[in-house]
C-alpha positions in Angstrom: -28.6 -6.6 8.0 -26.6 -9.1 10.2 -23.8 -9.3 12.7 -20.4 -9.6 11.1 -17.0 -9.9 12.7 -15.1 -6.6 12.3 -11.4 -5.7 12.9 -9.6 -2.3 12.6 -5.9 -2.7 12.4 -2.8 -0.5 11.8 -0.5 -1.6 9.0 3.2 -1.0 8.2 4.2 0.0 11.7 5.4 -1.4 15.0 4.0 1.6 16.8 0.2 1.4 17.3 -1.8 4.3 15.6 1.3 5.4 13.7 0.8 3.3 10.5 -2.0 3.2 8.0 -5.4 2.2 9.4 -7.5 -0.4 7.8 -11.1 -1.6 8.4 -11.7 -5.3 7.8 -15.1 -6.8 7.5 -14.3 -10.4 8.1 -17.7 -12.0 7.2 -18.7 -10.2 4.0 -20.9 -12.9 2.2 -24.1 -11.4 1.0 -23.0 -7.7 0.9 -23.8 -5.8 -2.3 -21.3 -3.6 -4.1 -23.3 -0.6 -2.9 -23.3 -1.7 0.7 -19.5 -2.2 0.6 -18.9 1.2 -1.1 -21.2 3.0 1.3 -19.5 1.4 4.4 -16.0 2.2 3.0 -17.1 5.9 2.6 -18.5 5.8 6.2 -15.3 4.5 7.8 -13.4 7.5 6.1 -10.2 5.4 6.0 -7.9 5.2 3.0 -9.2 1.6 2.4 -11.7 -0.9 3.8 -11.3 -4.6 3.1 -14.1 -7.2 2.8 -13.2 -10.9 3.2 -15.0 -13.7 1.4 -14.6 -17.4 0.9 -12.2 -17.9 -2.1 -13.5 -18.7 -5.6 -10.0 -19.9 -6.7 -9.3 -23.3 -5.1 -5.7 -22.4 -4.6 -6.5 -19.4 -2.4 -7.1 -19.2 1.3 -9.6 -16.3 1.1 -10.8 -13.6 -1.2 -10.6 -9.8 -0.5 -12.3 -6.9 -2.2 -10.8 -3.5 -1.4 -12.7 -0.2 -1.4 -11.5 3.4 -0.8 -14.2 5.9 0.2 -14.8 6.6 -3.5 -14.0 3.4 -5.6 -13.0 -0.2 -5.6 -9.3 -1.1 -6.1 -8.0 -4.3 -7.7 -5.0 -4.4 -5.4 -3.5 -2.4 -2.5 -0.6 -3.2 -0.2 -1.7 -2.3 3.3 -5.1 -4.0 2.8 -3.2 -7.1 1.7 -1.1 -7.3 4.9 -3.9 -6.1 7.1 -6.4 -8.6 5.7 -4.0 -11.4 6.1 -3.2 -10.4 9.7 -7.0 -10.2 10.5 -7.8 -13.5 8.8 -5.0 -15.2 10.8 -6.0 -13.3 14.0 -9.5 -14.9 14.1 -8.0 -18.4 14.0 -7.6 -19.4 10.4 -4.6 -21.3 9.1 -3.3 -21.3 5.5 -3.5 -24.4 3.3 0.3 -24.4 3.0 2.4 -23.6 6.1 4.0 -20.1 6.1 2.2 -19.0 2.8 -1.1 -17.3 2.7 -2.6 -17.0 -0.8 -5.0 -14.1 -1.2 -7.4 -13.8 -4.1 -8.0 -10.3 -5.3 -8.5 -8.2 -8.4 -5.0 -8.8 -9.8 -5.2 -12.6 -9.2 -3.4 -14.6 -6.4 -1.1 -12.6 -4.2 1.1 -14.6 -1.8 2.0 -13.5 1.7 5.2 -15.0 3.1 5.0 -15.7 6.9 8.4 -17.3 7.3 10.1 -14.3 8.9 9.0 -12.0 11.8 7.8 -9.4 9.2 5.0 -10.8 7.0 5.6 -9.9 3.4 3.6 -10.1 0.2 5.1 -11.0 -3.1 5.1 -7.9 -5.3 2.8 -8.3 -8.3 4.3 -7.6 -11.7 4.7 -3.9 -12.5 4.5 -2.3 -15.9 7.2 0.4 -16.3 6.6 3.2 -18.8 7.9 6.7 -19.4 5.8 9.3 -17.6 4.1 11.6 -20.2 6.0 14.9 -20.4 2.8 16.9 -20.1 1.9 15.2 -16.8 5.5 15.5 -15.6 5.6 19.2 -16.3 2.2 19.7 -14.6 3.4 17.9 -11.4 6.6 19.9 -11.4 4.8 23.2 -11.7 2.1 22.4 -9.2 4.5 21.2 -6.5 7.0 24.0 -7.3 9.8 21.6 -7.7 13.3 22.6 -8.7 14.0 20.6 -11.9 17.7 20.3 -10.9 16.6 18.3 -7.8 14.7 15.7 -9.9 16.8 12.5 -10.7 14.2 10.4 -12.5 10.6 10.2 -13.4 8.5 7.2 -14.5 5.0 5.8 -14.7 4.4 2.5 -12.8 1.3 0.3 -13.1 0.7 -2.7 -10.8 -3.1 -2.3 -10.7 -3.0 1.3 -9.5 -1.1 3.7 -11.7 1.7 5.8 -10.1 3.3 8.9 -11.4 6.7 8.7 -9.7 9.4 11.3 -9.3 12.7 10.5 -7.7 14.2 13.5 -5.9 17.8 14.2 -5.0 17.3 13.4 -1.3 14.9 12.4 1.5 15.0 16.1 2.6 13.7 17.2 -0.8 10.8 14.7 -0.5 9.9 15.9 3.0 10.0 19.6 1.9 7.1 19.1 -0.6 3.8 20.8 0.3 1.0 18.2 0.0 -1.7 20.8 -0.2 -0.7 21.8 -3.7 -2.2 18.7 -5.5 -5.5 17.0 -5.1 -7.4 14.1 -6.7 -9.0 14.0 -9.3 -7.1 16.9 -10.9 -3.9 14.9 -10.3 -3.7 11.1 -10.3 -1.5 9.5 -7.6 1.9 11.0 -7.3 4.7 9.0 -5.7 7.9 10.7 -4.4 11.1 8.9 -3.4 14.4 10.2 -2.2 17.4 8.6 -0.6 18.3 9.1 3.1 21.9 9.9 4.1 24.2 7.0 4.5 24.0 5.6 8.1 20.3 6.6 8.5 17.8 4.2 10.0 15.9 4.0 6.7 17.2 3.8 3.1 14.6 6.0 1.4 11.7 8.4 2.2 8.5 7.9 0.2 5.4 10.0 0.0 2.1 9.4 -1.9 0.2 12.6 -2.8 -3.2 13.1 -4.3 -4.7 9.8 -3.1 -8.3 9.0 -4.3 -9.3 8.6 -0.6 -9.5 12.4 -0.4 -6.8 12.6 2.3 -3.9 15.1 2.0 -1.6 12.2 1.5 -1.5 8.5 2.1 0.1 7.5 5.4 1.9 4.3 4.1 1.3 2.8 0.6 2.2 -0.8 0.1 1.3 -0.9 -3.6 3.4 2.2 -4.4 6.3 0.7 -2.5 5.8 -2.5 -4.3 5.9 -0.8 -7.7 9.0 1.2 -6.6 10.8 -2.0 -5.6 10.1 -3.5 -9.0 11.4 -0.4 -10.7 14.5 -0.3 -8.6 15.1 -4.0 -9.3 14.6 -3.5 -13.0 17.3 -0.8 -12.9 19.8 -2.9 -10.9 19.3 -0.8 -7.8 17.8 -3.4 -5.4 21.1 -5.0 -4.3 20.3 -5.4 -0.6 17.3 -5.4 1.7 15.8 -1.9 2.1 13.8 -0.2 4.8 11.5 2.6 3.5 10.1 5.4 5.7 6.7 6.8 4.9 4.2 9.0 6.7 6.9 11.1 8.5 5.4 14.4 7.3 2.0 13.6 8.7 3.3 12.3 12.1 3.2 8.6 11.2 5.9 6.0 11.7 5.5 3.8 8.6 8.1 1.2 7.8 8.1 -0.9 4.7 10.6 -3.7 4.4 11.8 -4.7 0.9 13.8 -7.8 0.2 14.6 -10.3 -2.6 13.2 -13.8 -1.9 13.7 -17.1 -3.6 13.5 -17.3 -7.4 14.0 -13.5 -7.7 10.7 -12.7 -6.0 10.4 -9.2 -4.5 8.9 -9.2 -1.0 7.1 -6.2 0.5 6.9 -6.5 4.3 5.4 -4.7 7.2 4.0 -5.3 10.7 0.3 -5.1 11.6 -1.2 -4.1 14.9 -4.8 -5.2 15.7 -6.4 -2.2 17.5 -10.2 -2.9 17.4 -12.1 -6.1 17.3 -15.8 -6.5 17.6 -19.1 -7.1 15.8 -20.5 -4.9 13.0 -24.2 -4.7 12.1 -24.3 -4.4 8.3 
């Protein structure tokens, strides 16, 4: 065991303690897979990030991401939270305004050129959602089929079973207690807010593997949704996504198109706890 720098931050919010909490072990060299998994289970947060020196010479750092139950190849709020933590302790990227994070899906770039840091959405595989799975979700959540506009399966490391409902109100009306992991793999819900609202869409992620009732704010899901909207010609302007409303959070995900057609997924991070961890 040794002393390691530790940060706990709150991602995808401008209001402290109203986003998605992330534990970051800054100095992770020497930790075993079991030690990381056990510590992630102990934090009882949706994800815990462990930072290492990069193995890819183009990267600024390497991150491994664990839920309380398993390791993830990629996740959105650990990407932004890890980047904010890495910068907070005084590091600087090799290239100004671009942090390159090495993780399970390769190199993910975080753009620092605006006041809302944003990662470049990794490629997303878009496939039809199997009818059996779709029907199972509809039945379990007691959804009105007439209020379902689209359904699709998205894969950007995690796999998302996505249903687009007729409105944000339809999304907010869903009872999150009706589905649980592992009986149901991750379910993403999206619905449009009324014109003139602060946010463009409401998003929820049910049946997270963390064991929570639902995920407060899910960067990887919003990243996959942005790629899907873009593929269908529906990402014509910058979007602001609201998530976490139903569980008293104030999550905000900023989606924009960058240079060369890149899709950027942005959010603010608040550093709430900083100290030393014995692990």
